[in-house]
VOGU-3710 file (C-alpha; in Angstrom, 3 decimals, decimal comma):
1> xxxxxxxxxx> -39,129/22,755/10,020  -40,657/19,918/7,977  -43,983/19,725/9,771  -43,185/16,843/12,136  -44,778/18,682/15,047  -45,475/15,589/17,148  -41,901/14,410/16,659  -40,507/17,833/17,595  -42,640/18,021/20,749  -41,618/14,531/21,866
11> xxxxxxxxxx> -37,929/14,860/20,964  -37,624/18,146/22,860  -38,096/16,330/26,180  -35,527/13,662/25,276  -33,009/16,338/24,274  -33,565/18,120/27,589  -32,876/14,905/29,497  -29,636/14,263/27,609  -28,532/17,859/28,058  -28,840/17,373/31,814
21> xxxxxxxxxx> -26,730/14,213/31,533  -24,090/16,107/29,552  -23,936/18,875/32,158  -23,523/16,316/34,932  -26,831/17,124/36,652  -28,213/13,646/35,945  -26,382/10,309/36,092  -26,729/7,970/33,062  -28,527/5,103/34,806  -29,555/1,771/33,278
31> xxxxxxxxxx> -33,199/2,831/33,499  -32,509/6,093/31,652  -30,655/4,293/28,840  -33,469/1,750/28,482  -36,104/4,494/28,235  -33,938/6,441/25,773  -33,698/3,412/23,483  -37,468/2,969/23,605  -37,822/6,666/22,821  -35,525/6,192/19,815
41> xxxxxxxxxx> -37,825/3,468/18,474  -40,868/5,670/19,102  -39,278/8,590/17,219  -38,456/6,324/14,274  -42,113/5,263/14,042  -43,199/8,909/14,314  -41,188/9,560/11,158  -41,905/6,413/9,158  -45,527/5,686/10,091  -47,048/8,428/12,274
51> xxxxxxxxxx> -50,607/7,264/11,578  -50,272/4,116/13,680  -48,991/5,895/16,800  -51,043/5,911/20,000  -50,668/9,265/21,754  -50,795/7,455/25,078  -47,582/5,557/24,255  -45,654/8,820/23,988  -47,114/10,068/27,275  -46,105/6,829/29,031
61> xxxxxxxxxx> -42,576/7,101/27,660  -42,252/10,715/28,767  -43,516/9,750/32,222  -40,924/6,961/32,446  -38,276/9,390/31,166  -39,165/11,875/33,891  -38,872/9,183/36,571  -35,496/8,052/35,181  -34,227/11,624/35,095  -35,387/12,166/38,697
71> xxxxxxxxxx> -33,603/8,990/39,815  -30,469/10,078/37,951  -30,552/13,496/39,570  -30,777/11,858/43,006  -27,772/9,677/42,154  -25,627/12,740/41,450  -26,893/14,644/44,452  -28,002/17,484/42,187  -31,364/19,146/42,724  -34,057/18,354/40,157
81> xxxxxxxxxx> -34,320/20,818/37,276  -36,256/23,941/38,071  -39,727/24,359/36,666  -41,354/27,486/35,350  -42,416/29,960/38,071  -44,928/32,767/38,207  -42,248/35,281/39,217  -40,323/36,490/36,151  -36,545/36,713/36,231  -34,204/38,875/34,187
91> xxxxxxxxxx> -31,309/37,323/32,302  -28,385/38,717/30,360  -27,360/36,392/27,493  -24,179/37,056/25,534  -23,715/34,861/22,488  -21,245/34,637/19,619  -21,594/31,868/17,067  -18,829/30,189/15,038  -17,778/31,899/11,841  -19,133/29,074/9,662
101> xxxxxxxxxx> -22,416/28,589/11,534  -24,610/29,524/8,556  -22,708/27,172/6,250  -23,664/24,299/8,583  -27,382/25,157/8,374  -27,998/27,285/11,507  -29,869/30,578/11,225  -28,905/32,942/14,102  -32,164/34,892/13,734  -34,177/31,775/14,535
111> xxxxxxxxxx> -32,221/31,404/17,791  -33,066/35,005/18,674  -36,720/34,363/17,859  -36,732/31,368/20,225  -35,309/33,517/23,016  -37,901/36,217/22,393  -40,658/33,604/22,559  -39,716/33,009/26,228  -40,646/36,569/27,243  -39,993/40,272/26,657
121> xxxxxxxxxx> -36,474/40,769/25,339  -34,095/43,482/24,175  -31,459/42,376/21,638  -28,277/44,365/21,038  -25,952/43,506/18,160  -22,195/43,496/18,728  -20,285/44,478/15,588  -16,756/44,734/16,987  -15,562/41,574/15,173  -16,536/42,617/11,662
131> xxxxxxxxxx> -13,353/42,742/9,519  -12,547/45,156/6,686  -14,699/44,787/3,586  -11,942/43,098/1,572  -11,730/40,288/4,138  -15,451/39,623/4,628  -16,739/36,198/3,643  -20,400/36,640/2,633  -21,268/33,275/4,186  -19,526/34,057/7,495
141> xxxxxxxxxx> -21,138/35,202/10,738  -19,242/38,119/12,337  -21,937/39,553/14,621  -22,447/38,733/18,282  -25,529/39,522/20,362  -26,475/40,486/23,883  -30,043/39,667/24,901  -31,740/40,985/28,022  -34,622/38,632/28,651  -37,451/38,738/31,189
151> xxxxxxxxxx> -39,088/35,325/31,546  -40,824/33,006/33,987  -39,110/30,008/32,380  -36,174/28,268/34,153  -32,547/28,434/33,072  -32,889/25,064/31,310  -35,437/26,549/28,899  -32,915/29,197/27,846  -30,157/26,620/27,462  -32,422/24,426/25,328
161> xxxxxxxxxx> -32,427/27,134/22,662  -28,720/26,478/22,057  -28,745/22,685/22,462  -27,492/22,040/18,900  -24,795/24,734/18,763  -23,674/25,105/22,350  -20,428/23,181/21,980  -19,215/25,364/19,086  -20,208/28,828/20,341  -19,233/31,307/23,037
171> xxxxxxxxxx> -22,206/31,595/25,393  -22,592/33,417/28,701  -25,933/33,328/30,549  -26,124/35,531/33,643  -29,040/36,133/35,943  -29,581/39,787/36,910  -30,483/39,818/40,569  -31,400/43,517/40,672  -33,630/44,268/37,688  -32,471/47,261/35,731
181> xxxxxxxxxx> -35,247/49,437/34,250  -35,195/49,282/30,501  -35,727/52,312/28,311  -39,380/52,695/27,330  -38,503/52,707/23,655  -36,768/49,346/23,984  -39,485/47,604/26,005  -41,094/44,689/24,224  -44,482/43,135/24,848  -44,756/39,332/24,887
191> xxxxxxxxxx> -46,722/39,439/21,640  -43,946/41,324/19,833  -40,908/39,605/18,412  -37,762/41,477/19,532  -36,293/44,934/19,725  -32,877/44,878/18,107  -30,648/47,761/19,134  -27,416/48,071/17,142  -24,483/49,269/19,227  -21,258/50,813/18,071
201> xxxxxxxxxx> -18,170/49,178/19,564  -16,905/51,041/22,613  -13,266/51,673/23,343  -11,610/48,496/24,517  -14,526/46,385/23,332  -12,188/43,889/21,647  -10,724/42,930/24,986  -14,059/42,513/26,752  -16,228/41,003/24,058  -16,555/37,230/23,884
211> xxxxxxxxxx> -14,498/35,653/21,145  -14,785/32,417/19,246  -12,427/29,827/17,919  -11,555/29,970/14,219  -13,282/27,353/12,036  -12,103/23,887/13,033  -11,493/20,960/10,752  -11,869/18,274/13,419  -15,270/17,112/14,728  -16,532/19,070/17,731
221> xxxxxxxxxx> -15,888/17,555/21,128  -19,111/17,057/23,043  -17,382/17,282/26,416  -17,187/20,589/28,226  -13,858/22,278/27,631  -12,297/25,740/27,825  -12,454/27,711/24,609  -9,329/29,432/23,412  -9,721/32,989/22,209  -8,738/33,855/18,669
231> xxxxxxxxxx> -7,296/37,309/18,120  -9,137/39,055/15,285  -7,260/40,903/12,598  -6,787/44,554/13,590  -9,348/46,817/11,995  -6,700/49,147/10,642  -4,817/46,440/8,777  -5,335/46,615/5,037  -5,373/43,950/2,396  -2,149/42,849/0,808
241> xxxxxxxxxx> -1,201/44,474/-2,480  -2,823/42,792/-5,422  -5,789/41,477/-3,397  -9,211/42,036/-4,890  -12,383/43,028/-3,164  -12,583/39,573/-1,615  -9,804/37,469/-0,200  -9,643/33,791/-1,150  -11,583/31,569/1,216  -9,706/29,162/3,403
251> xxxxxxxxxx> -10,051/25,598/2,112  -10,739/23,086/4,853  -8,602/19,982/4,778  -11,389/17,929/6,370  -14,002/18,752/3,737  -15,841/15,769/2,286  -18,331/15,017/-0,473  -21,163/12,484/-0,330  -21,192/10,112/-3,286  -23,816/7,406/-3,912
261> xxxxxxxxxx> -22,429/3,915/-3,363  -23,566/2,883/-6,855  -21,149/5,380/-8,387  -18,267/3,890/-6,436  -19,222/0,444/-7,699  -19,330/1,742/-11,277  -15,958/3,439/-10,798  -14,466/0,201/-9,498  -15,832/-1,695/-12,513  -14,254/0,833/-14,893
271> xxxxxxxxxx> -10,945/0,616/-13,081  -11,099/-3,173/-13,351  -11,608/-2,987/-17,107  -8,778/-0,453/-17,310  -6,484/-2,865/-15,456  -7,311/-5,612/-17,987  -6,628/-3,229/-20,886  -3,343/-2,160/-19,298  -2,341/-5,818/-18,945  -2,939/-6,277/-22,667
281> xxxxxxxxxx> -0,888/-3,167/-23,449  1,996/-4,466/-21,355  1,936/-7,755/-23,213  2,043/-5,911/-26,559  4,884/-3,688/-25,342  6,850/-6,727/-24,162  6,736/-8,236/-27,635  7,492/-4,879/-29,299  11,067/-3,651/-29,591  9,998/0,019/-29,751
291> xxxxxxxxxx> 11,364/1,731/-26,636  8,807/4,542/-26,839  5,931/2,074/-26,708  7,546/0,354/-23,732  8,030/3,685/-21,932  4,396/4,672/-22,473  3,224/1,240/-21,312  5,264/1,545/-18,108  3,893/5,026/-17,429  0,301/3,881/-17,976
301> xxxxxxxxxx> 0,911/0,880/-15,741  2,119/3,169/-12,951  -0,887/5,483/-13,311  -3,336/2,581/-13,417  -1,775/1,123/-10,279  -2,134/4,452/-8,445  -5,716/4,844/-9,675  -6,521/1,328/-8,536  -5,111/1,926/-5,044  -6,914/5,259/-4,729
311> xxxxxxxxxx> -10,237/3,803/-5,840  -9,906/0,851/-3,503  -8,991/3,228/-0,681  -12,227/5,134/-1,275  -14,189/1,903/-0,859  -12,457/0,981/2,404  -14,550/1,667/5,511  -13,528/1,296/9,188  -15,193/-1,765/10,592  -16,238/0,273/13,616
321> xxxxxxxxxx> -19,185/1,433/11,487  -20,393/-2,193/11,600  -19,493/-2,913/15,225  -21,394/0,115/16,498  -24,696/-1,402/15,360  -24,467/-4,281/17,832  -24,561/-2,324/21,089  -28,336/-2,208/20,879  -28,503/-5,916/19,988  -26,501/-6,871/23,084
331> xxxxxxxxxx> -28,498/-4,507/25,298  -31,868/-5,896/24,203  -30,843/-9,574/24,254  -29,287/-9,348/27,715  -32,507/-7,758/28,984  -34,751/-10,355/27,311  -32,694/-13,318/28,568  -32,092/-11,958/32,072  -28,313/-12,037/31,651  -25,760/-9,366/32,420
341> xxxxxxxxxx> -23,520/-8,835/29,394  -20,689/-6,396/28,691  -19,705/-5,769/25,061  -16,056/-4,999/24,265  -14,593/-4,069/20,884  -11,078/-4,203/19,471  -9,651/-3,125/16,130  -12,533/-0,818/15,206  -10,165/1,157/12,986  -9,473/-1,914/10,801
351> xxxxxxxxxx> -10,632/-1,122/7,263  -12,578/-3,448/5,001  -14,196/-3,090/1,596  -17,662/-1,558/1,961  -19,209/-4,309/-0,177  -17,947/-6,868/2,342  -19,110/-4,874/5,369  -22,596/-4,493/3,887  -23,025/-8,279/3,911  -21,725/-8,905/7,426
361> xxxxxxxxxx> -24,555/-7,491/9,527  -26,758/-10,619/9,587  -23,934/-13,141/10,187  -22,488/-11,174/13,105  -25,952/-10,636/14,616  -26,531/-14,414/14,589  -23,134/-15,077/16,157  -23,824/-12,561/18,942  -27,285/-14,027/19,568  -25,802/-17,529/19,818
371> xxxxxxxxxx> -23,041/-16,340/22,139  -25,491/-14,701/24,538  -28,226/-17,344/24,347  -26,159/-20,559/24,250  -22,690/-19,518/25,353  -23,054/-17,230/28,370  -24,440/-18,628/31,586  -26,948/-16,779/33,764  -25,430/-14,747/36,662  -26,032/-17,441/39,290
381> xxxxxxxxxx> -24,333/-20,159/37,206  -21,379/-17,890/36,477  -20,867/-17,118/40,156  -21,093/-20,840/40,977  -18,406/-21,529/38,339  -16,105/-18,900/39,843  -16,619/-16,434/36,986  -17,587/-12,761/37,155  -21,308/-12,124/37,352  -21,236/-10,128/34,112
391> xxxxxxxxxx> -20,553/-12,110/30,934  -18,282/-10,677/28,266  -18,714/-10,560/24,496  -15,681/-9,432/22,486  -15,887/-8,187/18,910  -12,380/-8,012/17,445  -10,970/-7,284/13,992  -7,393/-7,473/12,709  -5,442/-7,828/9,483  -3,728/-11,114/8,598
401> xxxxxxxxxx> -2,044/-10,948/5,213  -4,685/-10,477/2,540  -7,471/-11,254/4,989  -9,347/-9,479/7,751  -10,207/-11,668/10,721  -13,389/-10,819/12,618  -13,790/-12,712/15,889  -16,872/-13,018/18,111  -15,664/-14,399/21,459  -17,547/-15,097/24,678
411> xxxxxxxxxx> -16,326/-16,261/28,095  -19,190/-18,685/28,661  -19,435/-22,428/29,143  -18,054/-23,397/25,732  -19,449/-25,904/23,237  -20,761/-29,255/24,485  -18,932/-31,702/22,211  -20,865/-34,792/23,295  -24,211/-33,124/22,791  -23,227/-31,792/19,372
421> xxxxxxxxxx> -21,969/-35,180/18,235  -25,026/-37,010/19,532  -27,344/-34,669/17,627  -25,143/-34,912/14,504  -25,173/-38,730/14,648  -28,941/-38,662/15,146  -29,317/-36,608/11,974  -26,832/-38,742/10,022  -24,252/-35,962/9,665  -21,425/-37,852/11,431
431> xxxxxxxxxx> -20,559/-41,525/11,975  -21,341/-42,966/15,381  -17,803/-44,323/15,892  -14,277/-43,086/15,327  -12,304/-40,036/16,355  -13,451/-36,681/15,024  -11,322/-33,536/15,182  -12,871/-30,450/16,765  -12,615/-28,530/13,490  -14,738/-31,139/11,706
441> xxxxxxxxxx> -17,162/-31,567/14,606  -17,878/-27,856/14,986  -18,619/-27,455/11,277  -21,879/-29,379/11,714  -23,178/-26,366/13,645  -23,517/-24,603/10,301  -25,632/-27,320/8,678  -29,205/-26,252/7,766  -31,660/-26,996/10,554  -29,007/-28,146/13,051
451> xxxxxxxxxx> -29,661/-27,139/16,671  -28,921/-28,603/20,080  -31,742/-26,656/21,788  -34,396/-28,854/23,385  -37,173/-26,282/23,000  -37,933/-23,741/20,315  -37,962/-20,116/21,508  -38,095/-16,725/19,798  -34,285/-16,710/19,822  -33,176/-20,275/19,103
461> xxxxxxxxxx> -34,141/-23,853/18,391  -34,940/-23,705/14,680  -31,409/-24,171/13,367  -31,533/-21,351/10,829  -29,138/-18,755/12,274  -25,782/-20,444/11,719  -26,889/-21,632/8,286  -27,303/-17,960/7,330  -23,792/-17,295/8,602  -22,313/-20,090/6,500
471> xxxxxxxxxx> -24,100/-19,151/3,274  -23,136/-15,482/3,556  -19,509/-16,181/4,394  -19,164/-18,713/1,568  -20,630/-16,148/-0,839  -17,773/-13,843/0,215  -15,235/-16,602/-0,616  -14,324/-16,829/3,045  -14,238/-19,459/5,764  -15,181/-19,833/9,423
481> xxxxxxxxxx> -12,984/-21,108/12,255  -14,463/-22,230/15,578  -12,375/-22,709/18,732  -13,926/-23,672/22,070  -11,781/-24,805/25,009  -14,089/-26,638/27,476  -15,507/-24,243/30,055  -13,584/-21,260/28,656  -15,984/-19,903/26,077  -16,159/-19,975/22,293
491> xxxxxxxxxx> -14,437/-17,946/19,585  -15,874/-17,852/16,058  -13,538/-16,237/13,517  -14,614/-15,073/10,066  -11,750/-14,965/7,551  -12,690/-12,288/5,024  -10,935/-10,948/1,926  -9,795/-7,328/2,026  -11,662/-6,615/-1,190  -13,837/-8,384/-3,721
501> xxxxxxxxxx> -12,618/-6,345/-6,717  -8,887/-6,250/-7,558  -5,911/-7,957/-5,947  -2,194/-8,287/-6,614  -1,533/-11,806/-7,814  1,282/-14,144/-8,779  0,723/-15,701/-12,209  1,929/-19,312/-12,525  1,700/-22,015/-15,173  0,766/-25,668/-14,662
511> xxxxxxxxxx> 0,886/-27,600/-17,924  -0,792/-25,354/-20,482  -3,069/-23,692/-17,930  -2,331/-20,467/-16,078  -3,433/-19,729/-12,551  -3,287/-16,791/-10,133  -2,249/-16,939/-6,489  -3,093/-13,919/-4,229  0,277/-12,248/-3,752  -0,368/-11,463/-0,087
521> xxxxxxxxxx> -0,547/-15,203/0,659  2,772/-16,006/-1,084  5,724/-16,441/1,289  8,489/-17,359/-1,168  9,341/-19,370/-4,290  11,939/-22,170/-4,291  13,100/-24,658/-6,886  12,116/-28,302/-6,665  15,311/-30,110/-7,551  15,306/-33,553/-9,124
531> xxxxxxxxxx> 16,728/-35,011/-5,890  13,948/-33,450/-3,781  11,405/-34,636/-6,306  12,571/-38,259/-6,105  13,028/-38,167/-2,332  9,512/-36,812/-1,750  7,699/-39,563/-3,636  5,198/-40,967/-1,130  5,964/-38,275/1,467  5,581/-34,795/-0,011
541> xxxxxxxxxx> 7,640/-32,620/2,327  10,247/-29,955/1,788  12,895/-28,914/4,266  12,686/-25,093/4,307  15,349/-23,825/6,724  14,889/-26,841/9,026  11,094/-26,590/8,841  9,103/-29,372/7,210  6,535/-27,926/4,815  4,042/-30,223/3,053
551> xxxxxxxxxx> 3,521/-29,537/-0,621  0,925/-30,371/-3,256  1,641/-31,216/-6,897  -0,861/-29,131/-8,806  -0,215/-31,285/-11,902  -1,679/-34,261/-10,044  -4,435/-32,187/-8,470  -5,572/-30,825/-11,847  -4,914/-34,120/-13,758  -2,445/-32,513/-16,211
561> xxxxxxxxxx> -1,236/-35,012/-18,851  1,560/-32,984/-20,455  5,185/-33,778/-19,493  6,475/-31,932/-16,423  9,135/-29,237/-16,701  12,690/-30,270/-15,892  13,014/-27,595/-13,233  9,747/-27,233/-11,370  9,087/-24,455/-8,853  7,443/-24,580/-5,434
571> xxxxxxxxxx> 5,412/-21,566/-4,302  5,154/-21,476/-0,505  1,794/-20,010/0,520  0,295/-19,459/3,951  -3,093/-19,027/5,585  -2,769/-17,850/9,161  -0,047/-19,911/10,848  -0,244/-22,779/8,350  2,014/-23,173/5,311  1,952/-25,412/2,263
581> xxxxxxxxxx> 3,954/-25,589/-0,958  2,359/-25,659/-4,406  4,438/-27,276/-7,179  4,061/-25,465/-10,526  5,842/-25,693/-13,877  6,651/-21,977/-14,168  6,385/-18,779/-12,153  5,461/-16,141/-14,751  5,393/-13,049/-12,510  3,158/-10,583/-10,713
591> xxxxxxxxxx> -0,228/-9,726/-12,163  -2,936/-7,201/-11,274  -5,929/-9,472/-10,965  -9,490/-8,298/-11,557  -11,660/-10,829/-9,738  -14,602/-12,236/-11,679  -17,072/-14,372/-9,760  -17,742/-17,928/-10,860  -21,204/-18,973/-11,953  -23,527/-21,065/-9,798
601> xxxxxxxxxx> -22,591/-24,105/-11,893  -19,042/-23,869/-10,506  -19,989/-23,076/-6,893  -18,936/-26,546/-5,693  -15,367/-26,264/-7,044  -13,625/-25,354/-3,801  -10,098/-25,031/-5,198  -10,913/-21,815/-7,079  -12,194/-18,566/-5,578  -12,817/-16,839/-8,912
611> xxxxxxxxxx> -11,351/-16,131/-12,326  -9,653/-13,282/-14,174  -9,036/-12,228/-17,761  -5,415/-12,036/-18,910  -3,949/-9,553/-21,361  -4,299/-11,968/-24,295  -7,998/-12,502/-23,550  -7,647/-15,974/-22,017  -9,079/-16,884/-18,619  -6,939/-17,768/-15,592
621> xxxxxxxxxx> -8,420/-19,350/-12,479  -7,712/-17,796/-9,063  -6,618/-20,446/-6,581  -8,327/-20,572/-3,168  -5,248/-20,551/-0,918  -6,990/-21,279/2,437  -8,658/-24,347/0,923  -5,403/-25,589/-0,607  -3,581/-25,068/2,709  -6,292/-27,010/4,516
631> xxxxxxxxxx> -6,068/-29,744/1,874  -2,308/-29,935/2,390  -2,665/-30,155/6,167  -5,174/-32,981/5,879  -2,787/-34,810/3,559  -0,022/-34,348/6,121  -2,214/-35,735/8,913  -3,109/-38,781/6,797  0,570/-39,479/6,163  1,376/-39,196/9,856
641> xxx> -1,483/-41,564/10,704  -0,217/-44,064/8,127  3,056/-44,328/9,916
//
């Protein structure tokens, strides 16, 4: 259609091979998949840079494809596809396309032209499904066709005509063993296009004619399946009273509209500014005794909240759209490294903000490369260790409060702690003596230039991959957890925020400053009594329902000099399975928080993940809960070590 003749000629053979796989005539072998992936790369170059293509490369690929198809046909026990013969055969082809076929870009006349190009043909139109004039949709296809074709081409050539619409149409291809003489007036020479013979519907034609399903809203199923017949509206039935010359079209519930991503970003920015303006209006209404103003402010707050949720929902994308990209990565790496690897995925339906997903491709690619190159053993070593010959890479995603956890796990040899520490000591990243926790030791893997590989290869040894992971994840205000039981593989977990735009927050006051805590991380709020305050001096723990929870005094952390409130509050926050209490002077209430990124000058301040603008125009810092929880846990460990 667009003049890519070389691409069309090459792709036709690949489509034929996959059609044979779909029909079950050819088994999907490893060799066939490998050639198909190479063909995909070749087709991409044919589109993007056709001038640099060597014609011989395409011929070699098609030759390899033919060998793979032949091997696949032998595996299924099916005979190889028939080739064109000198003896022509006669075929009867009955076809009826879906009602909305033209709306999806298919021209039925082009299909008929392709059939006629195979040999002399007689085409008869079937008009028995055409409804009364008042019910006709001008964009609908109501006509079916019967084609009597004489051709030397095999059955596969006829089926190839319908390769893009076969799953949605009613199609019956029948070989006529005893050729029936055609009327002289209907005979067509190969140079002619087609003879189209309209036919009036015979009695009982509705029962015998092929029928099609009504328009579907779900995606078509590519597997073979029986097609249910839809009973057409009787021809004698008239339109309802009051109907015009055309009945209203059915609106599809699954209809969608493509919108540029930039417009979604602009919409989210406008919603964020609207949230800030609504916060200011609420503050004015709170100080105003006018009930009408308060009622309007509450109504606007409700509408803004709904608009915010709807806009954020538009930006949420299933993470399966990211995971699907890595099948090819695993396939190619396992082939290059001579390892057998199976990729498994969990939680593909987990949704994440599109702006976060867009930045995750490179980090996850590096984690998968490391898992296959460094983590998984070769087949012989795995068998010697009592493991399955095929290594396993798991990509998993799940929600955890306000975070999405993405885990890349392998079942390989695990991390070599001694080797990592020796290389870290050599580079001056860790002291040579003393105990080091695994969490601290594994973090050196993300230092720039750090690598335990003895030799530099095309895949590893330069120490740049994990550094990319760390920088990208830190830019997303996230953190990385590494767990590696000896000999049982390694799991790297990325803790990502659900969105980078707007969150529900809890507004608190410490001294004269106001701060925001992500509401999803808040477990509960309790009062710090004077007795608890005195008792906790030196050992900052609270007894919450017989559970000791360490807490941090934000006044001390932020060096606040103003006198403390008489009745301080403790906000219990969590990150994963860990909890910590944060002592504040006042809990102000919930707050819709528009996240504003900090400048590069403040990138090293780990206690804050961003800032927001309050209704009165002042700035409130957003506390980084995972960092504060980690800080609290370290404080707890130091107290335990001190006795």
